[in-house]
N, C-alpha and C positions, 0 to 999 in steps of 0.2 A: 504494500500500500504506500502511495506517495501522498504526503500531506504538506501543505504550505501554511505556516503560521506567520501572520503579519499583525503586529499590535495596531490597535485602532488609530493612534496618532500617525504612525508611519503609513498606514493605508490611506489616510486622508491626504498626506503629503504626496503619495503616489498618484492619486487622482488629480491633484492640483498640477503636478508636473506634466501629466499626460494631456490635460485640457489646454495647457499653454503651449504644448508642442505642436508644430505644424503637421507632423506625421501622426499625431495622437498616439505616440508610443513613448515608452520609458524603459529603463533598466532597473531591476531590483537586485541589489547586492544581497547575497544569502549565505548564511552559515548552514550547517547541517548536523544532524545526529541520527542515530539508529537505535531502535528498541524493538527487538524481535524481528518481525517481518515488516515493520513500519519504518520508512525513511522520512524523516521530518526535515523540511527546508525552512529556515528561519530568516525572515526579512530583517535586514540591518540598515540599509541606506538606499536612497533613490538617486538616479542620475538620468539625464537625457539619453536617448538612444541614438547611435551606439555609445556605450560608455567609453570615456577616455582612459579610465584606469586599465592597466594591463594585467593587474593581479586580482585575485579573488574570483568567486563564482557568481555569475550573473544570470538572472531570469529575465527574458524579454517579455514585456507586458504591453498590450494594445487595448485601447478602448474602441469598441465597435457598436454598431446598432444591434447586431446579433452575434453571439459567440461563433468564432471560426478559428481555424488553425492559422497561426502566424507563419508567414513565409520565412524559411531559414535565412540567417545572415551569417556573414563570415566573421565569426568571433570564437576563438579557441576556448574562451572561458564561459561560453554559453552552455548552461546546464539544462535549460528548458524554456518553454514559452507558455504564456498565459493570455487568454482573451477575456475581456470583461465587457459586459453590457449592463451599465448601472442606470437605474431609474429611481424615482423617489421612493418606491416601496419595495423594489426588487433588485437583485443582483444576479445576473446570469453569468456563468463562468464555464470555460473549458480550457484544458491545458494538457501539456505533455512534458515529460521529463526524459532527457536523454541519458543513457547509461551504456556501460560496456556491452551489456547483453542486448542492446536495442532500446527502443523507446517504450515508455509506460505512461498510461494516462495519469494525470494529476487528479486525485479523487476528492480531496476536500480542501477548502480554504477556511482556516480558523482565524477568528479575529478576537484575540484576548483583549478585554476591556469592557466598556459599557455594553450591556446586553449579552456578552459572552456568546456571540453567534458563531455558528459553524455552517458553512455553505457547501452543499454537495456540488461537485463540478459536473453537471450534466446540462444538456441543452434545455431541459425544462426549467432550470434555475430554481431559486427559492426566495421566499419573501423575507425581507429584512425583519419584519415585525412578527410574522406568524410561522416562521420555519420551525417544525417540530424537532429538528435535529435528527439524531439517530433514533428511529422508532423502535420500541421494544418488541421482542418476539411476541407473536399472537397469544401464546399461553401465559404470558407474564401478568401477574396481578397489577402491574403498573398500568395496564390498559383499562383498569377500573379505578379511576382516581377519585371516586366518591369519598373515600376516607380522608382525602386531603383537600376537601372543598374549601375549608377555611384558609388553608395555606395558599391554594390557588387564587382565592379572592384577594389575599394580601399581596400576591405577586402580580396582580393585574390581569390574570387569565391563565388558561392551561398551557399556552405556548411558553410562557416564562417558567412555569413550574417544570415543564419537560426539559427545558434548557438546563435548569438546576439539577434535576435528577440524572441527566446524562453526563454530568461532569465527573471526571475522575479526580478525587480529592485525596491528597496526602496529608498526614498529620505527623509532624516530627516532634516527638516527645509525647508519650501517652500515659502520663501520670495523672495528677489531680485535675489539671486543666485540659490536657489533651483528651482524656476519657470523656469529659463533658462535651467537648466538640464532637467527638465521634458519635455519642448518643444523640445529640441534637440533629446532626446531619442524617443519621440513619432513620430517625423518626420523621424527618421531612421527606423521605423517599429517595435520597441519594443512594445509588446502587453500587458504586465502586469506591471503596475506601482502602487506602494504603496506610498501614500503621507502622511507624518506624520508631524504635526505642531499644537500646541495648540492655536496659536494666531489668532486674527481677523485682518481684513484689516483696516488700519488707513490711514489718509490723506497722510502721508509721504511715504506710500507704492505705491501710484498711479503713481509716476513719473518713477519708475524703475522696478517695478515688472511686469512680463509678464502677459497679459490677464486680467487685472482688470480695472474696471471703477468706477466712483463715486457711481453708484447704488450698488456697492458691499461693500461699507463701512459698517463696523461692522459685515460683514459675515466672517465665518471661511475661512482662506486662502486656505485650502485644498479643500473646497467645490467650491469656486470660480475658482480655478485653474482646478479642474476636469471638471467643466462645460465648461470652455474655451477650454480644450483639446478635449472634445467631439464635440463641435460646430465647431472648426476650422479644423478638419480632417474628410475626407470622408471614413475612414477606421476604422474598429472596434478596439478600444483600451480599455482594461480592466483596469480601474482606481479605486483603493480602497482608498478613503479619510478617514483619521483617525485624527479627530480634538482633539488630546490629546498629552501629552508629551511622549517622548520615554520611560520614566520610568513607564508609566502606563501599566496595564496588556494587554489591547487589542493591543496597539501600539507595545509592545514587542512581542506579539504572531504573529502579521503580519510581523514584521521585521525579526524574526528568520526563516521564511519560504522563505525569499529572497535569491537569489544567490549573489547579489551585493547590498551593502548599500552605498549611498552617504551621507555624513554628511556636512551640510552647515550651521552650527549653530554658534552663537556668544559666548554662555556660555560653559565653559569647563565641567561642570557637565553633560550636554546633550551629549557633545562630548565623555566624558568618558563612559557614558552609552552605546552609540553606539559602542564604542571600545570593551566593555565587551561582548556585544551580538555577534559581529563579531568574537571575539576570541573564545568564548565558542562554537559557532555553525559553524565554518569554513566558514565564509562569507567574500567575497572579500570586502575590505573597501577602499573607495575613499573619502578622507577628503579635503575640500577646505576652505581656509581662505583668506579673502582680507581685506585691510585696507588703508585708506587715513588719515594721521595724520599731525599735525603741532606741532612744538616744543612749549612747554608751555610758554617759555619766549618771544616768538614772536607770540603768538596767537592773539593779537590785530592787527588791520590793521596798516601797517607801515605809517610813517609820509608822505613820499613822494608818490605822486600818481603814480600808475603803478608799484611800487616796489613789487615783488612777496613775498608770504609767504615762510617760510622755510618748505617746504612740504616733508613728508616721505610717499611713496606710494609703495605698493607691494602686493604679494600674495604667498601663499604656497599651493601646490597641491601634495597630497601624495596618492600613490597607495600601499596598504598593502595587500600582498598575504597570505592566510592561510598557516601555516607552515614556514613562513619567518618573524616572529616577529609580533608586534602589534604597534598601534599608540603610546603607551606609550614608549616603548623601541626604537622606531624609531624617537624620538625627537619631537613628536607632542603634548605633554602635559607638558609644562614647569611648570605649577602650579598643578602638579599631586596630591600632598597631600591635597592641598586646595580643589581641585575638588572632592576628595574622601569624605571629611568632608561635603561639600555642597550637594553632591549627597545623602549622608546618611540622611541629614536633610529633604529631600523630601518636598520641598516647601518653604524653607527659602529664604529670599531675597538674590539675587546673587550679590556679589560685582563686581565692574568694573574689566574687565580683561586688561585694558589699564595701562601700566607702568606709573610711576610718572612723567617722564620727557616729556611726550607727550600727546596730546589730540586728540580724534577722530574728524576729520574735516568734515567727511561726507562719501558718497559712490559714486563710479564712475561706471556708467553703462558700460562704455567701459572696465574698469578693470575687472568687474564681467564677462562680456562676454568672455574676453580673458582667464580668469581662468577656467570657465566652459567648454569652447571649448577644452582647454588642458586636462581637466579631462576626458571628453568624448573620446578624442583622445587616452588617455591611455587605456581606456576600449576597444576601437576598436583594438588597437595593442595587447592587452592581448588575446582577442578572436581570432585574426588572428595568434596567436602563435609567434608573433614577440618580445613581451616583456616577459621576463622570470624571473624577480625578482622584489622585492619591490623597488619602485622608489619615490624619493622626488624631486620636482621641486620648487626652491625658486626664485621668480621674484622680482626685485627691480628697481624702477625708481629713478634716482638721481634728483637733483634740476634742471638740464638742460633738463630733460625728456628722458635721455638715459636709455635704458633698459639693464639690465644684468640678466642672468639666471645661477643659480648655482645648483649643484646636491650634497647636503650635505652628502648623504649616499655613503660610499666607499666600503662597504662589503655587501654580501647577507646573512651572517650568523646571526641568531637571537640572541638576548641577552640571555645568559643562566641563568641569575639571575632575569629575569623579573617575577614578581608574577602573572601577567596575562597570559603570555605565558605558565607558568607551568600548567595552567588549560585549555589549548587549547583543544577543543573537549569534554569538560566535559558536555556540553548540559545543561539539566535541573537540574543538581546537584546543580548549584548555582543560576539558574533563576527560 
């Protein structure tokens, strides 16, 4: 299967370049990756046709009234051709990819970003607003969406719900927070979940992690969570448990085939590895961090009974869209250079990520549930085409328990000097 992934901002630029071109043609610079039988081409940049650059792989793109094959051009770096017929509500596509074994049809065009649309490359085309995406097998209970009528209504219709349930979603970190994400997505009808976590269940996980019991102690978190999801739902859910770190080969392979990756990890090296995968492979990244802290100088119980600790509690939820920056340039990796060194060490002991003037006091199930619900809500708004840019939510509870929510991001333009964003769409060139 040949798949083209082009982030919404880049696809918009592609259409603008084509419309201004006298030939109504452009070139799309692409990276690539392979997962099983699927070869994915990743849009990186746009140029007029023919491209002046002599290096890199290029896809010729033409805007026509009706889809048709593009005549071959003399370009040794041309890997394929794509024909587009774009109208207000529809986009008809056809394409071909050249390979050593001959030419293969381009089967799908995925547009990660607002709407999370996927267009089948056929002469019949597909509607921008009403495309059902990959239709489920006739015997699937997902063809009977009456149990999700309330969710369908919240998403604005069945088409949006089907786009949601057809997503392949990965969760990096499947403890207290990640297990809540998995439970919510499964109950919304998402059918493909990849669970990634190298840890086993310990006693302190039993109180707040979803779906685990004492009999699960020392079991891999992902295996116990997968069993819980299968046992608690009477609908088919495809769960892929990967009991290894995100930096390991199998976990990275499974992760890069996802449309969305949630990261719910404590260590910045794992968060950075997830960020790199999302940036290189145009994957929507949703990062969640929660914390309950006390000030170091008041960490011991106060003298007077009933006097509260000086507590600091809050959460950060970030939705990073392909083509609109990465977690690093969006303020999500304060210890970036340390994380790079630790990630390169591959297995070295990780230092505490807590700053010197405060100590982690514990974890709050209520805070975790609040953060994960907001994260899933962001995904729902993205699929429903209501949310159209990268967004960062910062939640903070003061000593009196009052909640404030801030939105630190004030612009939708990605940082131009970010070393990760400069490699966006490179695919397997770096992995």
